[in-house]
N, C-alpha and C positions, 0 to 999 in steps of 0.2 A: 154521449160517446164521442170520443174525440176525433179528429181529424184522421190520423193513422190507426183507429181501431179497425177498420176495414180497407188494408191496404192494397188489395187482391182481388179481382171477382172471386177466387177461392176462398179467400177468408169470409168473403161476403155469404158464399154459397154455406159454406160451413156453419157462420153462425144462423142462417136461416133453420137448419137442419137442426144444429142444438137447441135452437129455441122450441120447433117442431117437438122433438124428442122429450125436453122438457115439460111441453104442455106450458110453456109462459108467453101469454100473448105480449106483454110488455116488451119481454127479448125480443120476440117474433118483429114487433114494428120501429124497432132500433134497425134492423136491417132495412127497410122500406126508405126508398127517397121519401122527401118531404112533398112532393108533387108530380103529376104526370105518371101516376100510377094506376096499374090495371091488376086484378084478381080475378079469376073465374076457377073455382072448386070443380071438380069432376060433379058432372050433370048440374051444376049452378049457375046463376045468372050472372053477367059480368057486373065488376063491382070497379067502380074507377073514380071512387073517394077514399082517403087513407081511414076516414071515419067508419065507413062502411066497409072496409079491409077489415081492422082492426075488431068491428063487432063482430065479422064473420068469424074471425080466428078465436075471439072468448067464447063464440055458441060451440065450437068443436072442439073448443080445452074442457069448457063447462059439461061437455056429455060426461066427461071423468072415464071413459074407456081408455084403458090402458095401451100405450103404441110405441111401438119402436119402428122408425125409419130409416130404411137403408138404402142412400141412395148411389145408384149408377149413371154417373153424367160423362157425356163428351159434348164439348166445345164444340158448338157448328161454327161459329162467327164471331171474332173479334178483333176489334180496332181500338186506338188509343183509348177512346170514348166510353166505348159498347161492348159487353162481353154476352153471349147467346149461348145456353146450355140446354140439352135434351138430357133430360133425367127420367129413368127408369127408377120409380119409387116403390121398394118392397116393403109393404107395411104387414108389421106383425100386429095383431091387436086381438082385445079381448082380455079374460081375468090371467091365463096364462100364458098370452101372448102366443096361442097355438092357432089362431086363425091367421089367415094370410089373404091381405088383398095387395094389387099391383095398380100403379097409377104411371101415367106416362105425362111428363109436364114438362114444358117449356119455360125456363127460368131467365130474365134478361136482368143485365147488371149494368149502371151506368156510372161513369165516375163523375162523382159530385165535389163539390168544395169540402164535403167532410167524408171524403172517401167513397169507396163502391157501394152502392146501394141498389138493393131491387126495385125495379119498375115496373115487371111483368111477373106475374106465377100464373099458369095456364095449364090445368090438369084434367086429364081425360083419364075414363076405366080404362085399364091396360090389360094385358093377359098374360099368364104365366100361370106357375105353380101354385095352387091355393090349398094351404093345408087345413084340415078339419080334427079338433080335438076328437079321440076316439069313443065309439061310444055306440048305442043304438040306430042311431038315427045318423049315422058318420054320412052313409049315402044318399039321403035325403034329401034333396032340394027346396024344398019348402016346407 
């Protein structure tokens, strides 16, 4: 990835979610900074090493569940070197994308010599509309 490939925090965020939708761990890791990174998946442990972060994404994507992520973002703070985004991720998933989950995430991007790169992704379970596939068990919780 060259220096101009992620010229803005918004470009870095778009690349992050494009890699998420494509379930492409290699593309995902091109968005991350080379050092001083933290990733916390919903209800997961703190991962503060690039290799552990990469492995976590490989495991998520290897599960093979089809996903489509629609991020709704608000920039909370931005300086010349750092941009912090509060994001609501609406995740359609399942064989027909009929299931829906909501994750509230904080994404932080830092300007590096290689353009803007992610230094933090922290996701927590969110609330919002959750669709269920129609059927006899559509109303059951367990």
